[in-house]
N, C-alpha and C positions, 0 to 999 in steps of 0.2 A: 353448960346448960343451954338447951336448944331455944332459939327464938328470944333471947334476952333483948329487951327494948331499952333504948337509950335516947334521950333528948339531945338534939344537936341544933344549935342556933347558927344560922349562916346569914350572909348579906349578899345582895345582888351586886354585880360589878358591871359598870357601864363600858369600861374600856377593856380591850383584850390585846393580845400580842405579847411577844417575849419580853419586851422592855417593861411593860406594865406588870407582867408576872414576876420579873426580878425585883421590881420595886416593892410589890406586896410581900415577897418572901423576906426582904430586908426588914419589913415592918412586922414580921411574925405571922403573916397570913399565908394560907395555902389556897391557890386558885383551883377552881374545879368547875364541874358541870353537873347539873341535876337533870337527868333524863326522865320524862314522864309521858303521860298520854298525849300531851300537847307539844309545844315547841320546847327544845332544851333551854334551860335557864343557866346563864353564867353566874357562878357564885364564888364567894371566898369565905373561908372559915379560919378562925384563930387556930394556929398549930397546936396549942395546948389543948383546946377543946376537942380537936380531932383525935389527938393522941389518947385523951381520956376516954373518948367514945369507943375507940378501936382496941383498947387494952383492958376493957372491962371483962365481966364474966362471959359475955357472948363472943368476945374476940372479934374476928373479922366477919363473923356471921351474925352479928347483932342486928336487930331491926332498928334502924335509925329514924326516930320521929323528927324529921327535918322541919324546922320553923324558919321561914324566910322573913328577914327584916322585922322581927317582932310583931308580926301580924296576928299571932295567936293561933293560926291555922297550921297544923302539922301534916307532913306528907310521909307516910310510911315508906321507907326506902331501904335499900341494901347497898353495900359497897360493891360497885361493879368492877372498878379497876383503879389502881393507884401506881404512881411512879415515885421512885426513891433516888435521892442523890447518891451516886456511886462512891463519892468521897466522904461526905459528911453523914450520910445515912438517913437524913430527914426526908419526910414526904414532900415532894415538890408539886404534885398535882393529884387530884382525886376526882373520880367519876362516880356519881351516885345514881341509882336506878330506882325510881318510884315503883312500888309493887302493890298489888291487891292481896290482902291477907287471906282471901278465900280462893286464890288460884295458885297452883303449884309453880315452882321455879326450879331451875337447874343450877346447882352450885358444886364447887370443888371442895372436898373435905379431906383433911389429912388422915392418914392411917397410923395408929400407934401400936407397936408390938409390945405385948406385956408377957412377963415370965420368961424372958430370954435366958437369964442366968440359970434358971432351973431346968432348962431343956436338956435331956440326956445327951443329945448330940453335941451340944455346946460343952457340957461337962467332960466329954470324951475328947475334946480338942477340935471339934468341928467349928466351922465359921457360919454364923447366922448373917444372912444378907436380906435386904429388902428392895427388890427391883422396882416395886410400885409403891410410891409414898402418898399419892393422892388418888381419890376416887370421885367420879362424877355421880351425883345423886339428884333425885327429883323428890321434892317434898313441898308442903306448904311453907311459906316463909318462917312461920313460928315453930316449925318442926325440923328445920335443918339443924343437924347436930354440930356441935363445935368440932368434934373429931369422932372417928370410929376406932374401936379397939378390937384386936384379934389376939387370942391367947396362943402363944407358941411354946408353952412350957412342956408340952408332950412331944415335941419334935425330935426325931432321931436323925442321925447322919443319913443324908440322902432324902430326907423328908421335904415335902413341898406343900404349901398352902396357897390356895387360889382365891380369886374374888368370890367364888361360890361359897367359900368357907368363912367369909366375913359376916358376922351377925349384924343385920340391919334393924334399927329400932322400928317400932310400929309407925306406919305412915311414911316410911322412907324407902325409896326404890333405888337400887344400885343399877347404874346404866352401863357400866363397863362390861367387857367380855367376861363371862363367868370363869373362863379357863385361863385368864391372865394371872400370872404368878405374882403373889404378894410377898411371900417369904420362903426362903430355902435354907437348909443347913447342909453345907458341903464338907467333905473330908478335908483336913488340912493338907496343903500342897507340900510335897517333898522336893527339896532342891536336888536336882539330878546333875552330878558332876560328869561331864562327857569324858570318855576314854581318850587318851592322847593318840594322835595319828602316828604312823610310822615315821613321817618326816619330823614330827615333834620329838619322838623318842630318839631319833638319830641326832638331832640337834642337842638334846640334853646329854647324850653320851659323849658327843664331841666337846661340849663345855666341861664335862667332868674330866675328860682326858687332858684337856689343856690345863685345867687346874692342878692335876697331879704332876704334869711335866714342869710346871712353874715351880712347884714346891721342891721337886728334886734339884732343879737348877739352883735355887736359893740355898739349899743345903750344901751343894758342892762348892758354891762360892764361899760359903761360910767356912768350910773346912780348909780351903786353899788360903784363906786370909788369916787363919789362926796363927798366933805366935808360936815359935818353937818352945819346947819344954825347957824349964830352967836348967835341967841337967845337961842338955845338949849345949846350951850357951856356955856353961862352965867348962865343958871339955874343949870347946873351940878356943876359949880364952887360954886354957892351959897350953894348947898347942902353939901358942904364939909367944910363950915365955922363952927367953933365950937361955941356952945352956951355959 
């Protein structure tokens, strides 16, 4: 839902620096900055409250009614930037930008492909890919969509959809190059087995010849080592009997 509004209570912080930021994170607070029409304000917000605000219906594009220190005065703001701990995954810093609801802003919005499993090209074994996953849009803060959708259910193998094919809601302007590719369906790649070279063929033939020679040698050794037949032994024994 575009332009979802969420209340967010924050506190100002007097001290800054990495040491103070680490202390606040240990206490469950996320340091940040609120940028507005005046001087930036250093703030901190409970991590739970921030997570609640950014995982609601409006997601990362929600309008945050920021209230500083329980003053009762709210500042309509948007999420400008945030940093995430690469190991633990939690938000470690947040930048908020105060906005006017009657002036357009530029935001990045994700693109969702729908109907991919029904696309004829995919059913024939083609590969659906999405080179562009986010688009830049311009709209009033309350009109910024949570995401954009493009129907790919009719794509054949070799088909391409571009930014110009993405339907934009009323009041939303797409800023990216209209010819930029958003989705393609390519033919499945075939594994090509290279033909062996003359040197490789010669080496294979030499190995085969060596294997045959070894087998013949083993067979000859086996024949020479075989014991004489029982009849022959008996005749030899009889020849030694004294008359």
